[in-house]
N, C-alpha and C positions, 0 to 999 in steps of 0.2 A: 077568446082571446087570453083572459088571466092566461091560462091552462097554457096556452102556446108559449106568451113571456117564459111561462116558469120553464118549462121545457128545452126553450131556447139556450135561458140563462145553464142551466145546469147539460147541454153540448156545450154550452162555452165552458164553462169550470172544469170539467172535464177533458174537455183535450187541451187546456193549460195545463191540466196538472198530469197529463201523460207526454207533453212535451217536455213538462220540467223532470219527470224521471229518467227522461231517454237523457238531458243535458245531464244528468247526474250522471247517470251510469259513464257517461263517455268522458268524466271527467276525472270519475277515483282513478281509472286506472293511468289515465296522465297523469294525475300527481303524484301517485304511488313510483308510476316511473322518471316523475321529475328529481323527486326525494333520495329514488335509487341513486340515480346521475349523481347529487348534489353530493351525493355521498365519499365516492372515491373522488372527489375533486379535494374536498374539505381534507382529505387525508393526506391528499399531498401538498395540502395549503397548511400544513401542522407547520408550524417552528420548528426550524433543525435544532435540535439537544448543542446546548454547549456544555463543556468538561474544561478542567484543567488543563489534563495531559493524559496521555495515552487514548487518544480517541481513534485511532484505527483499531485498538481491540475490542471495539464493539459495531465495526463493520463486518456484517457477515453475510449481507445478501445482494449483490449488486445495483444500483443506483444510490441507493440510504447513505445520507448525508450526516455528519457532524460538525460542530464548527469545535474546533479546540480554542482556549480564551489567551489572544494574545499572541495568535498565531496563524490558520489558515483554517476556511470550509476545507474538511475530505470530505472526497465523495469514490465509494470504491465500486470500482470499474471491472474489474472481475478475482475472482476468489477461487486457491486452486490444490486443497486437499493433499499434502504429500506423504506425509504420516514418514518416510522410509529412515533407516542407517546407512549411512556413509561410515566402513570403518580405514583405518590409517594405524596399523599395525593392532595397538591396542587402546589408539583413541577412536572414542564413538559419537559417530557424529550423528545426531536425528533428526533433519526438516522437519517442521512441523506443517508449516504452508507459507505461501510465496502471496502477496495480494499487489496487483495493481492498483494505484490511487489517483486520482489527480487531485488538485491545488487548488479552492479559489481564495478569491478576498485575500489574500495573502498581505500578512502587515508589512510596512514597507522598510523598517529594519530588518524583518526576517527577511525580505529578497534576500537584503544582502549577505547574512546570514548565509541562506543555501550557495550565491552565489559562491560563497570564499568556493566551496565543496566541487565547482563545474570547472576549475583549476586543472590544470594533469597536474599529479607531483612529479620530484625530479627524477626520480625514480624508472617513475614508466616514461618518460623522455626518452631516460637514456636506455633503456630497457627496450625501445623499439628503434635503436639504431643510429638511434640523431646524433649530431659528433654537434660540439659546443667550441669555441675559444679559450671559452673563461666561463666560471659563476656566474659571473655579471650577463653575460650572454644565454646563459641556460634559466637563469633569474624573473632573464625577457618573453624567453619562450615561454615557460609557465605562466605569465600574466595575458602570453597570447592563445596563449589554449581556450579556453574558458569561454564560460558565455553564461550573459547573467539573466536573472529569473524575471520575468513580467508580471502579467496579469495572472496568470496560470502557469502550473507546471505539472508533470506527469514522474510519479517514482513508483521504482519496485523496491519491494520490502518480502522479507526473507527473515523469516521466525525461525528459532532450530535451539539447540540445548550440546553440549560435548562433556565430556564424560571420562574423563585418566582410568582406565584401566590397568594402569602399569601399579606397579608396586614399590612407586619413587616416584618423586616432582620428573616434573618434566616441563620444555619448552615446547611449545605447540601453538599456531595459528591455522585456525580450522578455514575463513576466508582470505585466501589471502588475492586471489584476481575473483571475478565474477563476469562471465560475456553473456549480454542479455541483446538479442537480435543483432543488431551491427556494433553495440557499444560495449568495449571492453573498460572493466573499473579495476585501479588497486584500488582493494578495497580500504587499506587503513586512513589513505589518504582522502577516500570519496563519499568513506558511511556517514552521513547527518546524524544520527539516532546513537546515543548513548547507552551502552546495555552489560550488562556484569559480561559478556564476552566480547566487547567491537570497542571500551574506550580508551585506553591507551595504545599504542604502540606500532610500528611502519612494520617491525616485522617479529621472530619471534624472539631476538637476543635485546628486544625492549619493551616487553610486558612479564608480569608477575608467572610467574611458576603455578602450573596447574599440580595442586599436593594431590597424593598419591588416593585414589576414589572421589574426588571434589566434579559434579558436575555442577556448570556456568552454562546459563539460559543466555540469549543472544540474539539479536534483532539488528537488521543490516535495511537502511534508508539509501537506496543512489538514484538519483535525480538522473532521467533521462532528458536526454535535448531535442527528443521527436518519440514519440509512439510508431513503434514499430507496428508494421503492415498486418505482421504475422510471428509469431514466437511462440513458437511450443515449448521451448525448449531453456532451460537457465545453465550455464557449465561451470563451474566453478574449482579452481586449484584452491590446494593445501601445501601450508609452507613444511621443512622437514621438521620429522618430532626429534630432540631431543632432549641430554641429559641434561636434569635441574642442574648437578654440581659445577662436573667436566664440560658440559659443554658438546661433548662427543656426539657424532650424528647414530641416532639410532633407527631410523625410518626416515626413506624418502620419503618429500609428498607427494599428493598422488589426483589424477585430474578426477572429473564426475559431471557426470549429467543428469541433470533432474526435470525428467517430462512433464513439462504441467497439462496436465488431465483433467 
């Protein structure tokens, strides 16, 4: 009788041990799987990096975000490496890249600032062939032409540099007009990013001359009223090249097309 009891006890213990091993073998792969699934989720939940300025320079891959302090959160929608030269006589324009960026969590003061660049300029309205009775009517038309930045906004950013290959000083404006999708921009009045090449001036007459051999870095930001369904090109027109001293025409401006591939 004692032997039978001992045999029964060992049998029950063996069954419990077998069931424990089976449960453990089932749990371990699932635990590893859960940890593997949690890892990407934690990566996504990482805090967005905050920088003082130059946030868009950090955006290299679609979906990447960065917070610019006292400004907005930037998210890269698309990035196109261009790395191509465009020549106007002896003025060399080298386009590095084009980015499509979404802005969210925009500070209220910055919304007002950005909205200022959405009004068409007087130059744009007059070049469209519109007629106005006087300057007051033209100013009213400028005020009506814009739109306000709300919770989110998209913009196109163009990074480039310009080199003067002449043996003298010249006047030149590299990106005078830009067309992206259905939107046409007069850059000096619509660009909201200040850079070495795009800080001042509405034409070649109103900016500092390029010194002989000088290279300027340029960056342009143009707010989009709506995100185009499809836009695979950016078209831009330059200003004329003028002599820095006599202001005489050296070479007429040209229009180029940047292919976004």
